[in-house]
C-alpha positions in Angstrom: 0.1 0.0 -0.2 1.5 3.3 -1.3 0.2 6.3 0.3 0.6 10.0 -1.3 3.2 12.6 -0.1 2.2 14.9 2.5 2.6 18.1 0.0 -0.1 16.3 -2.3 -2.4 15.5 0.4 -5.8 16.7 1.2 -6.2 16.2 5.2 -9.2 17.0 7.7 -8.2 17.2 10.7 -11.1 17.1 13.3 -10.6 18.3 17.0 -8.3 21.1 15.5 -8.9 23.9 17.5 -6.2 22.9 20.6 -4.1 20.1 21.6 -2.8 17.3 19.8 -5.6 18.4 16.8 -4.2 22.1 16.3 -0.3 21.0 16.3 -0.8 18.4 14.1 -2.9 20.6 11.4 0.1 23.0 11.5 2.5 20.4 11.1 0.5 19.5 7.8 0.6 23.0 7.0 4.3 23.6 7.2 4.7 20.4 4.9 2.2 22.4 2.2 -0.5 19.8 2.4 -4.2 21.2 1.7 -6.2 21.3 4.9 -9.8 21.3 6.5 -9.9 21.7 10.2 -12.8 21.1 12.5 -14.0 21.5 16.0 -17.0 23.1 17.9 -14.9 26.2 18.8 -15.3 28.5 15.9 -12.8 31.0 18.0 -10.0 28.3 17.8 -10.7 27.9 14.1 -10.6 31.0 13.3 -7.5 31.6 15.0 -6.1 28.3 13.8 -6.6 29.2 9.9 -5.1 32.8 10.4 -2.1 30.8 11.7 -2.0 28.5 9.2 -2.3 31.2 6.3 0.7 33.0 8.2 2.8 30.1 7.8 1.9 29.9 3.6 -0.5 27.7 4.0 -3.8 26.8 2.7 -7.3 25.8 5.2 -10.4 26.1 5.7 -12.5 25.5 8.7 -15.8 23.8 9.2 -17.3 24.0 12.6 -19.0 21.0 13.8 -20.1 18.7 16.7 -18.7 15.3 16.1 -21.4 13.8 18.1 -23.6 14.7 14.9 -23.2 12.7 11.8 -24.8 15.4 9.4 -22.3 17.8 10.8 -19.3 15.4 10.5 -20.8 14.8 6.7 -20.2 18.3 6.4 -16.7 18.2 6.9 -16.0 15.7 4.3 -18.6 17.3 2.0 -16.6 20.6 2.1 -13.7 19.1 1.9 -14.2 17.6 -1.6 -16.5 20.7 -2.8 -13.5 23.4 -2.0 -10.6 21.0 -2.8 -12.1 18.0 -4.8 -10.9 15.4 -3.0 -10.1 14.1 0.3 -6.7 11.9 1.3 -6.3 11.8 4.6 -8.7 11.6 7.5 -7.2 12.3 11.1 -10.1 12.2 14.0 -8.6 13.6 17.0 -12.0 15.2 18.7 -12.6 13.9 22.4 -14.0 14.9 26.3 -14.2 13.5 29.5 -15.8 13.1 32.9 -13.2 12.6 35.2 -15.0 11.0 38.4 -15.5 8.3 40.1 -18.0 5.9 38.1 -20.9 5.9 40.7 -20.6 9.8 40.4 -21.1 10.0 36.9 -24.8 10.5 35.2 -26.0 8.1 32.7 -26.3 11.5 30.1 -22.6 12.2 30.9 -21.3 8.8 30.2 -23.1 8.8 27.0 -21.9 12.2 26.0 -18.3 10.8 25.9 -19.2 7.6 24.0 -21.1 9.6 21.6 -18.3 12.0 20.8 -15.6 9.9 21.4 -16.9 6.7 19.9 -19.8 7.6 17.7 -17.6 10.7 16.4 -14.9 8.4 15.5 -17.1 6.0 13.7 -19.3 8.9 11.8 -15.7 10.0 10.6 -14.9 6.6 8.9 -18.4 6.7 7.9 -18.3 9.7 5.6 -14.3 9.4 4.9 -14.2 6.2 3.5 -16.4 6.6 0.3 -14.2 9.2 -0.7 -10.9 7.7 0.2 -12.3 4.6 -2.0 -13.0 6.6 -5.1 -9.5 8.2 -4.9 -8.2 4.4 -4.4 -5.8 4.9 -1.6 -6.1 7.0 1.2 -5.6 7.3 5.4 -8.0 7.0 8.0 -5.8 7.8 11.3 -8.0 7.8 14.3 -6.6 9.0 18.0 -7.5 7.3 20.8 -5.3 6.4 24.0 -2.9 4.6 25.4 -6.4 3.7 27.5 -7.4 1.7 24.7 -4.9 -0.7 26.0 -5.6 -0.4 29.7 -8.1 1.9 31.8 -7.4 4.3 34.1 -9.8 4.7 37.4 -11.7 7.8 37.6 -12.3 7.6 34.0 -14.7 4.9 33.3 -16.2 6.7 30.2 -13.2 7.8 28.6 -11.6 4.7 28.9 -14.4 2.8 27.7 -14.4 4.6 24.8 -10.8 4.4 23.7 -11.2 0.3 24.2 -14.4 0.6 21.7 -12.3 2.7 19.4 -9.8 -0.1 19.1 -12.1 -3.0 18.6 -13.9 -0.6 15.8 -10.7 0.2 13.8 -9.5 -3.6 14.4 -13.0 -4.8 12.6 -12.9 -2.3 10.2 -9.0 -2.7 9.3 -9.6 -6.8 8.4 -12.8 -5.8 6.3 -11.0 -3.5 4.2 -8.1 -5.8 3.6 -10.8 -8.6 2.8 -11.4 -6.7 -0.2 -8.0 -5.5 -1.2 -8.8 -1.6 -0.7 -5.5 -0.1 -0.1 -6.8 2.3 2.8 -4.5 2.4 5.5 -6.2 2.5 9.1 -4.3 3.8 12.3 -4.9 3.6 16.1 -2.6 6.4 17.4 -2.5 5.8 21.2 -0.9 8.9 22.8 0.7 8.5 26.6 -0.3 11.5 28.6 -0.1 14.5 26.7 0.2 18.4 27.8 -2.7 19.7 26.2 -5.7 21.9 27.1 -7.4 18.4 27.8 -7.3 19.0 31.5 -8.7 22.1 31.1 -11.8 21.7 29.5 -12.9 18.1 31.4 -15.8 18.2 33.5 -14.8 16.9 36.9 -16.2 15.8 40.2 -12.8 15.8 42.0 -13.4 19.1 43.5 -10.0 20.3 41.8 -8.7 20.6 38.1 -7.8 17.3 37.1 -4.3 16.1 35.5 -3.2 13.4 33.7 -1.3 11.0 35.7 2.5 12.4 35.0 4.9 12.3 33.3 3.6 14.4 30.1 4.8 14.3 26.7 4.1 17.4 24.6 1.8 17.6 21.6 4.2 18.1 18.7 5.5 13.8 19.8 2.3 13.1 18.6 1.8 15.5 15.8 4.9 13.7 14.2 3.6 10.2 14.4 0.2 11.4 13.1 2.5 12.9 10.1 4.5 9.6 9.9 1.6 7.2 9.6 -0.2 9.6 7.0 2.7 8.6 4.6 3.3 5.5 6.0 0.9 2.8 6.7 0.8 1.7 10.1 -1.6 -0.6 12.0 -1.1 0.7 15.3 1.0 3.2 17.4 1.7 4.0 20.9 3.4 7.4 21.2 5.4 8.0 24.6 7.8 5.4 26.0 5.3 5.7 29.7 2.6 4.2 27.1 4.8 2.1 25.9 5.6 0.6 28.9 2.3 0.3 30.3 1.0 -1.5 27.4 3.9 -4.1 27.6 3.3 -4.6 31.6 -0.4 -4.8 30.8 0.0 -7.8 28.4 2.2 -9.4 31.3 0.3 -9.0 34.4 -2.6 -6.9 34.5 -2.8 -7.8 38.1 0.3 -6.0 38.8 -1.1 -3.0 36.8 -3.9 -2.7 39.0 -1.5 -2.6 42.2 0.4 -0.2 40.9 -2.2 2.6 39.2 -4.1 2.0 42.5 -1.4 3.5 44.4 -0.4 6.2 41.9 -3.2 7.3 39.7 -6.2 8.8 42.4 -3.5 10.8 43.9 -1.8 11.3 40.8 -4.8 12.9 38.9 -5.5 15.7 41.3 -4.1 19.2 41.4 -4.3 22.0 44.1 -6.4 24.3 41.7 -10.0 24.1 43.0 -12.6 23.6 40.0 -16.2 22.5 40.7 -18.8 20.5 38.8 -20.5 22.9 37.4 -17.2 25.5 36.5 -16.5 25.6 32.7 -16.4 22.5 31.1 -16.6 21.3 27.4 -18.6 18.1 27.7 -21.9 19.5 26.3 -21.0 23.1 24.8 -17.6 24.4 23.6 -15.7 26.5 25.9 -13.4 29.4 25.0 -9.8 30.5 26.4 -8.0 27.3 25.5 -7.3 27.1 21.8 -4.1 26.2 22.7 -1.2 23.6 21.7 0.0 23.2 24.9 -1.4 23.0 28.4 -0.4 23.7 32.3 2.1 20.8 32.5 5.3 22.2 30.8 7.3 21.8 33.8 6.0 17.7 33.6 7.0 17.1 30.4 9.8 14.6 29.2 11.3 13.6 26.1 10.4 10.2 24.3 13.0 7.9 23.0 10.9 4.7 21.9 8.9 6.2 19.4 12.0 7.1 17.5 12.2 3.3 16.4 8.5 3.4 15.5 9.6 5.8 12.4 12.6 3.9 11.5 11.1 0.3 11.5 14.2 -1.3 9.8 16.4 -0.3 12.6 13.6 -1.5 15.1 13.3 -5.0 13.5 16.9 -5.0 13.4 17.7 -4.4 17.2 14.7 -6.9 17.6 16.9 -9.5 15.8 19.9 -8.1 17.6 18.6 -8.8 21.1 17.2 -12.3 20.1 20.4 -13.3 18.3 21.9 -12.3 22.0 19.2 -14.2 23.9 20.2 -17.0 21.6 23.8 -17.0 22.5 23.5 -16.6 26.2 21.6 -19.7 25.9 24.0 -21.8 24.5 26.3 -20.4 26.6 24.5 -21.4 29.5 23.8 -24.7 27.9 27.9 -25.2 27.4 28.5 -24.3 30.8 25.9 -26.4 32.1 27.6 -29.4 29.8 31.2 -29.0 31.3 29.7 -29.6 34.9 
């Protein structure tokens, strides 16, 4: 499967007003892709299009609530009406209620699922016909490392991210069975320093935080641009996320214990925030149309992502480690034989 170079692509970025989506749109613009950017925040979209224009890029904005199918349909339709085609769909829109499960109402849980899961489903539904017509393309869905391991106090969010992985796994195999050259990628970031935690609804009594350490949004955006050109099944962004995924495979019970020790206090800040304070669960809120959030001081670099961008080196390292393991086993066996 071969995808177009980014400079030849028309890209829709959904959830583009802030955070990962905004940084991704800016990085696509620097690479000369044509862009359709969408979010609920019209002010955020306006400032983003202006910023892209200042970079010499080409972008149009389509305000939309991804929980409404018809509004998501307009994003794809506008892309094709304005640019004549659609090559890549990047879906980053998400919301959350951070609270103990028993304090979450049915309407709140459903809203998180409608935005985080059904929004992604609607995105794939409206993008696929256009990608099929082009004969190739990329569906890039931003979920979370919580697609692999849930966190306490985030039951609805974690459920939605697990569901995204199940949805994409099914869709991917259907397209492969048909021989359709459309790449389907699940991008799973670890804790990222975006305004997401400023905007989430919380019942903790304080502004929530992700469980540190944080990574900066540009790391995720680089991964998204990479998979827009290189078909990739899934990618976890951030060393801690990769370690958590591995540990979950080895011993879920150990991860249960570990999260029980760090993930409750670890999601609290000292800044008071009430349940009814401004949040973006049902309506957009202004003032957070930025790439980064409040946690620059907790952000760290990530190193193993380099191997995901250089698969030959990655598999060479795996082969080398395998050879060393075999050699060590042989040496031990030879040592035993001389005893």
